[in-house]
Each structure stands twice: as structure tokens, then as C-alpha cells.
C-alpha positions in Angstrom: 0.0 0.0 0.0 2.9 2.4 0.7 4.2 1.9 -2.8 0.8 2.8 -4.3 0.6 6.0 -2.2 4.2 7.0 -3.1 3.4 6.4 -6.8 0.3 8.6 -6.7 2.1 11.4 -4.9 4.9 11.2 -7.5 2.4 11.4 -10.4 0.6 14.3 -8.8 3.9 16.2 -8.3 4.8 15.6 -12.0 1.4 16.9 -13.1 1.8 20.0 -11.0 5.3 20.6 -12.4 4.0 20.1 -16.0 1.2 22.6 -15.4 3.6 25.2 -13.9 6.0 24.9 -16.9 3.2 25.1 -19.4 1.8 28.3 -17.8 5.4 29.8 -17.9 5.7 29.0 -21.6 2.2 30.6 -22.3 3.2 33.7 -20.4 6.4 34.0 -22.2 4.7 33.6 -25.6 2.3 36.4 -24.8 5.1 38.8 -23.8 7.1 38.4 -27.0 5.9 40.0 -30.2 5.4 37.8 -33.2 8.5 37.8 -35.4 9.3 36.7 -38.9 11.1 33.3 -39.2 14.5 35.1 -39.5 13.7 36.9 -36.2 13.7 40.3 -37.9 10.4 41.9 -36.8 6.8 41.3 -37.5 5.8 38.6 -39.9 5.7 39.7 -43.5 2.4 40.5 -45.1 3.6 40.3 -48.6 6.6 39.1 -50.6 6.7 42.7 -51.9 8.1 45.5 -49.8 7.8 49.3 -49.7 8.9 50.8 -53.0 8.2 47.7 -55.1 5.6 47.8 -57.9 2.4 45.7 -57.7 2.0 43.4 -60.7 -0.6 44.2 -63.3 -4.1 42.8 -62.8 -7.7 43.2 -63.9 -10.7 42.5 -61.6 -14.4 43.4 -61.4 -15.8 45.0 -58.2 -19.2 44.2 -56.6 -20.7 47.1 -58.6 -19.6 45.6 -61.9 -16.8 48.1 -62.6 -13.4 47.0 -63.9 -10.3 47.8 -61.8 -6.7 47.5 -62.9 -3.4 48.4 -61.3 -3.6 51.9 -63.0 -6.8 52.5 -61.0 -4.9 52.3 -57.7 -4.0 56.0 -57.1 -1.4 57.4 -54.8 -2.6 57.5 -51.2 -5.2 54.8 -51.8 -5.4 52.0 -49.3 -6.1 48.4 -50.2 -7.3 46.2 -47.4 -7.5 42.4 -47.7 -9.8 40.4 -45.4 -11.0 36.8 -45.5 -14.1 35.2 -43.9 -12.9 32.3 -41.8 -9.8 34.2 -40.7 -10.3 34.8 -37.0 -8.2 37.9 -37.0 -10.1 39.3 -40.0 -13.4 38.6 -38.3 -12.3 40.4 -35.2 -10.9 43.4 -37.2 -14.0 43.8 -39.4 -15.8 46.3 -37.2 -12.6 48.3 -36.7 -11.9 48.3 -40.4 -15.4 49.4 -41.2 -15.2 52.2 -38.7 -11.8 53.5 -39.9 -12.9 53.1 -43.6 -15.8 55.5 -42.9 -13.2 58.2 -42.3 -11.5 57.8 -45.6 -12.3 60.1 -48.5 -14.5 58.5 -51.2 -12.5 56.4 -53.6 -9.5 56.1 -51.2 -10.2 52.6 -50.0 -10.4 49.3 -51.8 -11.6 46.4 -49.7 -10.7 43.0 -51.1 -12.7 40.1 -49.6 -10.8 36.9 -50.2 -13.0 33.7 -50.4 -11.6 30.4 -49.3 -10.9 27.7 -51.8 -14.1 25.9 -51.0 -16.1 28.9 -52.4 -18.3 29.2 -49.3 -20.7 32.1 -49.0 -19.3 33.5 -45.7 -18.0 36.6 -47.6 -21.5 38.2 -47.8 -21.2 39.7 -44.2 -17.8 41.3 -45.2 -19.3 42.7 -48.4 -22.3 44.1 -46.6 -20.2 45.8 -43.9 -17.6 47.2 -46.2 -19.7 48.2 -49.3 -21.1 51.4 -47.7 -17.6 52.7 -46.9 -15.3 51.3 -49.6 -15.1 49.9 -53.1 -15.3 46.1 -52.7 -13.8 43.3 -54.8 -14.5 39.7 -54.0 -11.7 37.3 -55.1 -10.6 33.8 -54.5 -7.7 32.7 -52.5 -4.8 32.7 -55.0 -6.7 35.0 -57.3 -5.4 37.9 -59.5 -5.2 40.4 -56.7 -3.6 38.1 -54.2 -1.0 37.3 -56.8 -0.5 40.9 -57.9 0.3 42.0 -54.3 2.2 38.7 -53.5 0.3 38.4 -50.2 1.3 35.8 -47.7 -2.0 36.0 -45.7 -4.8 38.1 -44.4 -5.6 40.5 -42.8 -3.4 42.8 -44.7 -3.4 46.4 -45.9 -1.3 48.1 -48.6 -1.0 51.9 -49.0 -0.3 52.8 -52.6 2.2 55.3 -53.9 2.9 56.7 -57.4 3.0 54.4 -60.4 1.6 51.3 -58.6 4.4 51.3 -56.0 3.7 50.3 -52.4 4.3 53.1 -49.9 3.1 51.3 -46.8 2.1 47.8 -45.7 0.8 46.2 -42.6 -1.8 44.0 -40.9 -4.3 46.7 -39.8 -5.9 49.5 -41.7 -4.4 52.8 -40.3 -6.5 55.6 -39.1 -7.4 58.2 -41.8 -5.3 61.3 -41.5 -8.2 63.4 -40.3 -8.8 60.9 -37.4 -5.1 60.7 -36.5 -4.7 64.5 -36.2 -2.1 65.3 -33.6 -0.5 61.8 -34.0 2.9 61.4 -35.7 1.8 59.7 -38.9 -0.2 56.6 -39.6 0.2 53.6 -37.4 1.6 50.7 -39.5 1.4 47.3 -37.8 
């Protein structure tokens, strides 16, 4: 009987030790910012970087209008969101709120459908259509390829001649909303 008691106490102590170590690892992961595989900052949004030119493309928006790379004017923001992406679903209200502060024609919202073609994108289209020009595309479609995106959510700020002037994971505040702050927040 003594061996059984000693064995149970040992197992209980090992379980407590395992729990303490697991909580320590979780705490440590929460404290450290996400980094790219090379350890050099936040994970990349695109294989393109600031200053590079977006590849040519041609798509049709939800209003039936054609959009090409030449239609992306300087200062325009392009935001990519996907139903089924937990971060996108959490950011949708924030993006819709910030998008309302942009001047008309300054925001293109790209809703990226999953490969299964599910209809989960309608909520995104409904929320973003009043405040942005909306394009629905498939994962791996023309726009995803043109911007060489590695995932969603993502935003790209356009510069002159189809060049990228800013890139990140969250749509920055419009300049009018960010008055008094030192430039747009790029995450």
C-alpha cells in the first residue's frame, strides 16, 4: 500500500510541475511580439516591400466596374480580409469604422474567399460596401498574386506608379482621425 501511495504522490507532483512549466511558456509567448522566421520583426504581409511595384491585374468589383493596377491611385489603401480568418473577423468592425473616415475612392476592400467557395463573404461585403469599393476574389486570385500576399488580414498603401508606400496588418487611421499623432500607425 505504501508503494501505491508513493506512486500517486509522484504522479501528482509531476502533473503540477508540468502545469507550472506550461503556464510559464504561455506567459512568455504572450510577452514576446510575433517575429518573422528570421527573427527580424513582425511577420511579412507580402513578398513585396515598400517601394516595389504591384503586378498588373484586372478584376471586377461588386458594382460591376473593372479595376486595374492603373486605378490604384497614390494615397489609396487596399485592405485584404477573409471570412474564416479569426483575426479578420475580429478586425472587421474596426476596419469598417476606420474606412468610414477615408475620402470617397481612397479605400479598396478585397474580400478573399476560401478555396471551397463558401458564401461566408457576404457579411464582409455588406459591412464594407457602404464605406469602400469592394472586390471579391478567390484565395490565390489575381489580386492576391499581384500583391504577392502571404496571408490576411493585410493592408497596402499605394504610392505613385503602382508602387507600395506602406504595408501592414491593420488599416491605419485616416489622416483626419489621426490629427495630432505622428503619422499613420503601421502594424
